[in-house]
MDAnalysis code that builds the backbone (N, CA, C; Angstrom):
import MDAnalysis as mda
import numpy as np

u = mda.Universe.empty(465, n_residues=155, atom_resindex=np.repeat(np.arange(155), 3), trajectory=True)
u.add_TopologyAttr("name", ["N", "CA", "C"] * 155)
u.add_TopologyAttr("resid", np.arange(1, 156))
u.add_TopologyAttr("resname", ["MET", "LYS", "ILE", "ARG", "ALA", "PHE", "PHE", "LEU", "LEU", "VAL", "LEU", "GLY", "LEU", "SER", "GLN", "ILE", "ILE", "GLY", "THR", "LEU", "PHE", "ARG", "TRP", "PRO", "ALA", "LEU", "THR", "GLN", "LEU", "SER", "MET", "ALA", "THR", "ALA", "ALA", "SER", "PRO", "ALA", "PRO", "GLN", "ILE", "PHE", "CYS", "ARG", "SER", "ASN", "GLY", "VAL", "GLU", "SER", "PHE", "ALA", "CYS", "HIS", "TYR", "PHE", "LEU", "ASP", "TRP", "LYS", "ASP", "LEU", "GLY", "GLY", "SER", "PRO", "HIS", "THR", "LEU", "ALA", "LEU", "GLY", "PRO", "SER", "ILE", "LEU", "ALA", "ARG", "ILE", "PRO", "GLY", "PRO", "LEU", "ALA", "ARG", "ARG", "SER", "MET", "TYR", "LEU", "ARG", "ILE", "MET", "THR", "GLY", "ASP", "TRP", "ASN", "LYS", "PRO", "ASP", "SER", "MET", "THR", "GLY", "SER", "VAL", "LYS", "HIS", "TYR", "ALA", "LEU", "CYS", "GLY", "PRO", "LEU", "LEU", "GLY", "GLU", "MET", "GLY", "ILE", "ASP", "ARG", "ASN", "ALA", "ILE", "LEU", "TRP", "PRO", "ALA", "TYR", "LEU", "ARG", "THR", "VAL", "THR", "PRO", "GLY", "VAL", "SER", "LEU", "PHE", "SER", "GLU", "ALA", "SER", "PHE", "PRO", "LEU", "GLU", "GLY", "GLY", "CYS", "PRO"])
u.atoms.positions = np.array([
    [0.826, -1.190, 0.000],
    [0.000, 0.000, 0.000],
    [0.873, 1.258, 0.000],
    [1.984, 1.219, 0.746],
    [2.869, 2.384, 0.805],
    [3.544, 2.633, -0.540],
    [3.827, 1.566, -1.267],
    [4.468, 1.725, -2.577],
    [3.503, 2.397, -3.551],
    [2.243, 2.003, -3.519],
    [1.235, 2.631, -4.391],
    [1.068, 4.110, -4.061],
    [1.018, 4.421, -2.782],
    [0.872, 5.823, -2.368],
    [2.090, 6.629, -2.811],
    [3.279, 6.064, -2.669],
    [4.502, 6.755, -3.094],
    [4.485, 6.976, -4.610],
    [4.065, 5.946, -5.382],
    [3.978, 6.070, -6.834],
    [3.021, 7.194, -7.234],
    [1.864, 7.244, -6.608],
    [0.900, 8.304, -6.914],
    [1.436, 9.683, -6.556],
    [2.175, 9.775, -5.465],
    [2.777, 11.054, -5.079],
    [3.799, 11.496, -6.127],
    [4.659, 10.573, -6.552],
    [5.675, 10.903, -7.563],
    [5.005, 11.290, -8.884],
    [4.001, 10.522, -9.298],
    [3.281, 10.848, -10.527],
    [2.607, 12.217, -10.427],
    [1.989, 12.486, -9.302],
    [1.308, 13.762, -9.108],
    [2.246, 14.961, -9.131],
    [3.485, 14.756, -8.703],
    [4.459, 15.852, -8.649],
    [5.372, 15.913, -9.868],
    [5.291, 14.932, -10.757],
    [6.259, 14.844, -11.852],
    [6.230, 16.039, -12.800],
    [5.063, 16.574, -13.109],
    [5.005, 17.709, -14.032],
    [5.656, 18.947, -13.426],
    [5.407, 19.168, -12.165],
    [5.996, 20.339, -11.513],
    [7.510, 20.169, -11.344],
    [7.946, 18.927, -11.106],
    [9.387, 18.656, -11.005],
    [10.049, 18.881, -12.357],
    [9.421, 18.406, -13.438],
    [9.960, 18.628, -14.778],
    [10.061, 20.100, -15.120],
    [9.071, 20.876, -14.728],
    [9.102, 22.319, -14.971],
    [10.178, 22.988, -14.133],
    [10.263, 22.608, -12.880],
    [11.230, 23.209, -11.965],
    [12.665, 22.979, -12.415],
    [12.957, 21.756, -12.850],
    [14.325, 21.429, -13.260],
    [14.550, 21.566, -14.756],
    [13.549, 22.089, -15.474],
    [13.632, 22.344, -16.914],
    [13.937, 21.068, -17.693],
    [13.162, 20.019, -17.390],
    [13.231, 18.754, -18.113],
    [11.962, 18.640, -18.948],
    [11.970, 19.168, -20.171],
    [10.739, 19.193, -20.952],
    [10.156, 17.813, -21.226],
    [10.994, 16.806, -21.365],
    [10.467, 15.463, -21.628],
    [9.612, 14.976, -20.456],
    [10.083, 15.187, -19.235],
    [9.314, 14.782, -18.057],
    [8.036, 15.612, -17.936],
    [8.148, 16.894, -18.195],
    [6.980, 17.768, -18.115],
    [5.912, 17.338, -19.114],
    [6.308, 17.100, -20.356],
    [5.348, 16.731, -21.394],
    [4.775, 15.336, -21.169],
    [5.620, 14.395, -20.750],
    [5.142, 13.042, -20.490],
    [4.132, 13.030, -19.346],
    [4.438, 13.756, -18.286],
    [3.518, 13.771, -17.149],
    [2.244, 14.549, -17.483],
    [2.340, 15.568, -18.351],
    [1.147, 16.289, -18.782],
    [0.252, 15.355, -19.599],
    [0.870, 14.491, -20.385],
    [0.098, 13.571, -21.219],
    [-0.669, 12.547, -20.391],
    [-0.221, 12.262, -19.181],
    [-0.947, 11.300, -18.339],
    [-2.237, 11.888, -17.803],
    [-2.336, 13.191, -17.759],
    [-3.485, 13.904, -17.187],
    [-3.679, 13.549, -15.721],
    [-2.675, 12.937, -15.119],
    [-2.736, 12.588, -13.702],
    [-1.758, 13.420, -12.895],
    [-1.075, 14.321, -13.570],
    [-0.084, 15.144, -12.907],
    [-0.438, 16.606, -13.124],
    [-1.292, 17.142, -12.294],
    [-1.731, 18.518, -12.518],
    [-0.666, 19.534, -12.122],
    [-0.415, 20.433, -13.007],
    [0.449, 21.571, -12.721],
    [-0.013, 22.691, -13.630],
    [-1.157, 23.259, -13.360],
    [-1.691, 24.267, -14.273],
    [-0.783, 25.487, -14.345],
    [-0.390, 25.781, -15.539],
    [0.440, 26.952, -15.764],
    [-0.456, 28.035, -16.343],
    [-1.327, 28.533, -15.504],
    [-2.369, 29.416, -16.015],
    [-1.996, 30.889, -15.998],
    [-1.024, 31.266, -15.230],
    [-0.652, 32.668, -15.179],
    [0.761, 32.846, -15.704],
    [1.053, 32.201, -16.816],
    [2.372, 32.329, -17.417],
    [2.210, 32.483, -18.919],
    [3.285, 32.816, -19.558],
    [3.274, 33.058, -20.988],
    [4.179, 32.022, -21.647],
    [3.691, 31.365, -22.673],
    [4.466, 30.393, -23.424],
    [4.409, 30.789, -24.890],
    [5.558, 31.025, -25.490],
    [5.640, 31.474, -26.883],
    [4.792, 32.726, -27.131],
    [4.738, 33.603, -26.134],
    [3.994, 34.846, -26.279],
    [2.504, 34.699, -26.078],
    [2.040, 33.534, -25.622],
    [0.613, 33.295, -25.444],
    [0.308, 33.129, -23.966],
    [-0.635, 33.904, -23.490],
    [-1.110, 33.764, -22.115],
    [-2.296, 32.814, -22.169],
    [-2.027, 31.512, -22.018],
    [-3.021, 30.489, -22.332],
    [-4.292, 30.576, -21.481],
    [-4.201, 31.049, -20.265],
    [-5.381, 31.092, -19.406],
    [-6.375, 32.137, -19.884],
    [-5.886, 33.241, -20.386],
    [-6.750, 34.362, -20.731],
    [-7.097, 34.433, -22.216],
    [-6.652, 33.466, -23.003],
    [-6.825, 33.530, -24.452],
    [-8.206, 33.118, -24.914],
    [-8.561, 33.708, -26.035],
    [-9.689, 33.243, -26.832],
    [-9.056, 32.616, -28.074],
    [-9.522, 31.442, -28.452],
    [-8.926, 30.708, -29.569],
    [-9.845, 30.735, -30.777],
    [-9.234, 30.864, -31.959],
    [-9.968, 30.871, -33.226],
    [-9.214, 30.016, -34.224],
    [-9.946, 29.266, -35.016],
    [-9.354, 28.503, -36.103],
    [-9.704, 29.235, -37.393],
    [-8.683, 29.650, -38.127],
    [-8.872, 30.381, -39.384],
    [-8.378, 29.505, -40.539],
    [-9.163, 29.409, -41.613],
    [-8.749, 28.654, -42.777],
    [-9.500, 29.151, -43.992],
    [-9.010, 28.738, -45.153],
    [-9.706, 28.996, -46.414],
    [-10.153, 27.656, -46.962],
    [-11.340, 27.649, -47.566],
    [-11.797, 26.411, -48.190],
    [-11.138, 26.286, -49.567],
    [-11.396, 25.197, -50.240],
    [-10.746, 24.943, -51.529],
    [-11.104, 25.977, -52.582],
    [-12.217, 26.679, -52.383],
    [-12.600, 27.754, -53.294],
    [-11.957, 29.092, -52.947],
    [-11.213, 29.149, -51.842],
    [-10.530, 30.375, -51.430],
    [-11.318, 31.246, -50.478],
    [-12.521, 30.820, -50.076],
    [-13.332, 31.610, -49.144],
    [-12.807, 31.448, -47.718],
    [-12.631, 32.569, -47.007],
    [-12.113, 32.479, -45.638],
    [-13.189, 32.032, -44.646],
    [-12.749, 31.311, -43.621],
    [-13.634, 30.849, -42.544],
    [-12.938, 31.074, -41.212],
    [-13.718, 31.370, -40.190],
    [-13.213, 31.502, -38.820],
    [-14.174, 30.769, -37.901],
    [-13.603, 29.957, -37.024],
    [-14.399, 29.238, -36.037],
    [-13.863, 29.591, -34.655],
    [-14.708, 30.218, -33.850],
    [-14.328, 30.529, -32.471],
    [-14.370, 29.229, -31.671],
    [-13.256, 28.868, -31.064],
    [-13.173, 27.624, -30.304],
    [-13.593, 27.880, -28.865],
    [-14.871, 28.151, -28.713],
    [-15.433, 28.419, -27.397],
    [-16.002, 27.156, -26.780],
    [-16.671, 27.308, -25.653],
    [-17.203, 26.145, -24.926],
    [-18.138, 25.258, -25.754],
    [-18.959, 25.852, -26.619],
    [-19.903, 25.028, -27.388],
    [-19.180, 24.145, -28.405],
    [-18.099, 24.649, -29.002],
    [-17.330, 23.850, -29.963],
    [-16.503, 22.808, -29.221],
    [-15.842, 23.224, -28.142],
    [-15.004, 22.288, -27.400],
    [-15.825, 21.185, -26.747],
    [-17.087, 21.456, -26.453],
    [-17.948, 20.428, -25.858],
    [-18.209, 19.288, -26.839],
    [-18.020, 19.519, -28.127],
    [-18.203, 18.460, -29.124],
    [-17.085, 17.420, -29.060],
    [-15.946, 17.811, -28.517],
    [-14.800, 16.908, -28.452],
    [-14.999, 15.973, -27.265],
    [-15.064, 14.670, -27.520],
    [-15.295, 13.747, -26.408],
    [-14.079, 13.654, -25.491],
    [-14.326, 13.219, -24.292],
    [-13.249, 13.021, -23.339],
    [-13.199, 14.131, -22.307],
    [-12.244, 14.005, -21.398],
    [-12.140, 14.967, -20.302],
    [-11.622, 16.325, -20.767],
    [-11.843, 17.317, -19.929],
    [-11.379, 18.676, -20.221],
    [-9.872, 18.710, -20.458],
    [-9.130, 17.877, -19.748],
    [-7.666, 17.849, -19.911],
    [-7.279, 17.502, -21.348],
    [-8.049, 16.627, -22.008],
    [-7.774, 16.267, -23.401],
    [-7.973, 17.474, -24.313],
    [-9.064, 18.174, -24.121],
    [-9.357, 19.350, -24.944],
    [-8.305, 20.434, -24.747],
    [-7.969, 20.690, -23.507],
    [-6.979, 21.725, -23.193],
    [-5.611, 21.369, -23.746],
    [-5.254, 20.084, -23.671],
    [-3.955, 19.645, -24.173],
    [-3.842, 19.917, -25.669],
    [-4.906, 19.621, -26.430],
    [-4.854, 19.878, -27.862],
    [-4.626, 21.365, -28.139],
    [-5.347, 22.246, -27.483],
    [-5.181, 23.688, -27.731],
    [-3.783, 24.152, -27.359],
    [-3.276, 23.686, -26.244],
    [-1.941, 24.105, -25.814],
    [-0.867, 23.628, -26.785],
    [-0.981, 22.404, -27.245],
    [0.007, 21.871, -28.177],
    [-0.063, 22.594, -29.513],
    [-1.269, 22.937, -29.960],
    [-1.412, 23.634, -31.234],
    [-0.761, 25.013, -31.211],
    [-0.725, 25.662, -30.057],
    [-0.152, 27.004, -30.000],
    [1.351, 26.984, -29.780],
    [1.904, 25.849, -29.512],
    [3.341, 25.776, -29.265],
    [4.134, 25.638, -30.544],
    [5.429, 25.729, -30.409],
    [6.326, 25.571, -31.546],
    [6.694, 24.096, -31.634],
    [5.731, 23.281, -32.042],
    [5.914, 21.835, -32.032],
    [6.006, 21.318, -33.466],
    [6.914, 21.859, -34.245],
    [6.997, 21.472, -35.643],
    [7.960, 20.323, -35.891],
    [8.462, 19.715, -34.831],
    [9.350, 18.572, -34.995],
    [8.499, 17.310, -35.032],
    [8.364, 16.676, -36.195],
    [7.458, 15.539, -36.299],
    [7.872, 14.344, -35.451],
    [9.163, 14.244, -35.087],
    [9.604, 13.090, -34.309],
    [9.441, 13.301, -32.797],
    [8.957, 14.461, -32.377],
    [8.749, 14.698, -30.951],
    [7.370, 14.192, -30.539],
    [7.188, 13.984, -29.236],
    [5.893, 13.515, -28.746],
    [4.805, 14.542, -29.049],
    [5.103, 15.806, -28.825],
    [4.099, 16.832, -29.083],
    [3.837, 16.982, -30.578],
    [4.864, 16.785, -31.388],
    [4.657, 16.799, -32.835],
    [3.735, 15.670, -33.268],
    [3.882, 14.522, -32.628],
    [3.002, 13.386, -32.929],
    [1.566, 13.680, -32.533],
    [1.380, 14.316, -31.380],
    [0.027, 14.656, -30.934],
    [-0.597, 15.670, -31.881],
    [0.189, 16.656, -32.298],
    [-0.316, 17.673, -33.225],
    [-0.704, 17.028, -34.555],
    [0.129, 16.123, -35.050],
    [-0.175, 15.434, -36.307],
    [-1.444, 14.590, -36.168],
    [-1.548, 13.872, -35.042],
    [-2.736, 13.055, -34.805],
    [-3.994, 13.926, -34.729],
    [-3.870, 15.060, -34.079],
    [-5.025, 15.946, -33.927],
    [-5.512, 16.444, -35.283],
    [-4.592, 16.841, -36.145],
    [-4.982, 17.397, -37.436],
    [-5.353, 16.326, -38.450],
    [-4.702, 15.168, -38.379],
    [-4.967, 14.104, -39.347],
    [-5.975, 13.093, -38.826],
    [-6.204, 13.121, -37.535],
    [-7.130, 12.178, -36.921],
    [-8.502, 12.786, -36.737],
    [-9.122, 12.488, -35.626],
    [-10.527, 12.827, -35.442],
    [-10.817, 14.260, -34.979],
    [-9.831, 15.010, -34.541],
    [-10.111, 16.279, -33.867],
    [-10.930, 17.258, -34.699],
    [-10.518, 17.537, -35.921],
    [-11.256, 18.511, -36.740],
    [-12.674, 18.025, -37.020],
    [-12.822, 16.738, -37.292],
    [-14.149, 16.180, -37.507],
    [-15.026, 16.303, -36.277],
    [-14.422, 16.129, -35.094],
    [-15.172, 16.276, -33.851],
    [-15.683, 17.698, -33.673],
    [-14.971, 18.661, -34.262],
    [-15.400, 20.061, -34.178],
    [-16.315, 20.442, -35.334],
    [-16.605, 19.497, -36.228],
    [-17.516, 19.762, -37.337],
    [-16.842, 20.325, -38.569],
    [-15.546, 20.086, -38.726],
    [-14.801, 20.627, -39.866],
    [-14.320, 19.464, -40.738],
    [-14.551, 19.561, -42.052],
    [-14.054, 18.563, -42.992],
    [-12.622, 18.942, -43.351],
    [-11.668, 18.171, -42.857],
    [-10.258, 18.519, -43.063],
    [-9.868, 18.464, -44.539],
    [-10.596, 17.694, -45.350],
    [-10.300, 17.596, -46.780],
    [-10.787, 18.815, -47.559],
    [-11.582, 19.671, -46.943],
    [-12.097, 20.876, -47.607],
    [-11.277, 22.109, -47.244],
    [-10.140, 21.920, -46.568],
    [-9.303, 23.045, -46.137],
    [-8.155, 23.242, -47.110],
    [-7.920, 24.491, -47.474],
    [-6.745, 24.856, -48.251],
    [-5.645, 25.139, -47.228],
    [-4.744, 24.188, -47.045],
    [-3.735, 24.280, -45.979],
    [-2.652, 25.281, -46.334],
    [-2.034, 25.957, -45.391],
    [-2.164, 25.780, -43.953],
    [-3.371, 26.524, -43.392],
    [-3.897, 25.974, -42.311],
    [-4.885, 26.672, -41.493],
    [-4.106, 27.375, -40.383],
    [-4.758, 28.205, -39.617],
    [-4.076, 28.945, -38.554],
    [-4.883, 28.890, -37.267],
    [-4.205, 28.650, -36.173],
    [-4.814, 28.773, -34.862],
    [-4.429, 30.153, -34.355],
    [-5.420, 30.987, -34.125],
    [-5.177, 32.367, -33.689],
    [-5.608, 32.503, -32.239],
    [-4.765, 33.149, -31.467],
    [-5.094, 33.420, -30.064],
    [-5.212, 34.918, -29.878],
    [-6.213, 35.320, -29.132],
    [-6.429, 36.734, -28.820],
    [-6.542, 36.839, -27.311],
    [-5.692, 37.665, -26.727],
    [-5.736, 37.898, -25.287],
    [-6.361, 39.261, -25.053],
    [-7.559, 39.290, -24.487],
    [-8.225, 40.576, -24.264],
    [-7.548, 41.364, -23.153],
    [-7.791, 42.643, -23.154],
    [-7.223, 43.486, -22.105],
    [-5.811, 43.928, -22.446],
    [-5.109, 44.372, -21.453],
    [-3.747, 44.875, -21.636],
    [-2.792, 43.692, -21.659],
    [-2.053, 43.571, -22.732],
    [-1.091, 42.488, -22.865],
    [-0.021, 42.918, -23.854],
    [1.179, 42.454, -23.622],
    [2.248, 42.738, -24.573],
    [2.015, 41.994, -25.881],
    [1.382, 40.843, -25.784],
    [1.136, 40.014, -26.950],
    [-0.375, 39.774, -27.043],
    [-1.084, 40.711, -27.620],
    [-2.539, 40.600, -27.623],
    [-3.062, 39.612, -28.658],
    [-2.291, 39.348, -29.721],
    [-2.752, 38.418, -30.741],
    [-1.562, 37.669, -31.320],
    [-1.747, 36.381, -31.533],
    [-0.715, 35.549, -32.133],
    [-1.392, 34.549, -33.061],
    [-0.690, 34.134, -34.106],
    [-1.235, 33.183, -35.057],
    [-0.204, 32.082, -35.299],
    [-0.687, 30.829, -35.304],
    [0.196, 29.680, -35.428],
    [-0.243, 28.841, -36.622],
    [0.652, 28.629, -37.600],
    [0.258, 27.835, -38.760],
    [0.087, 26.369, -38.389],
    [-0.913, 25.739, -38.976],
    [-1.185, 24.321, -38.790],
    [-1.073, 23.654, -40.150],
    [-0.105, 22.793, -40.316],
    [0.072, 22.089, -41.574],
    [-0.804, 20.852, -41.584],
    [-1.402, 20.568, -42.683],
    [-2.308, 19.430, -42.786],
    [-1.797, 18.338, -43.699],
    [-0.482, 18.194, -43.801],
    [0.080, 17.170, -44.680],
    [-0.153, 15.768, -44.149],
    [-1.301, 15.232, -44.434],
    [-1.666, 13.910, -43.925],
    [-1.680, 12.929, -45.101],
    [-1.392, 11.675, -44.806],
    [-1.417, 10.681, -45.891],
    [-2.822, 10.434, -46.386],
])
């Protein structure tokens, strides 16, 4: 029983330990378990204040017409699973995760090539890639708006 309790304690603290010692692999792995909470809600990552952001997906269809989808609660509610899953996708999409061999690059690829866009009601085959994830931070901020390209090169 003591070993199980110790394991849960280590798992629960692993994300914060990874952040504290700047071990991104441990931080990302423990974040992926969704069992290691370390909300970084009042910090800035790549110029994005993730807690205060409003998210938008911008794309053009194959005919060149622009579209914008506000990724608010009603859209995110379409995505099955726990809130941690939904939040993880948004956070990974706004990061500089363009390395396909990284864990976060794999998640980003899976999200765009897998079920995520369909879960939000978007036909990924009707998008003229790249699409963009745009973040807007209301109020006073040094970085009030940022845009992140999303490549859709799927097999």
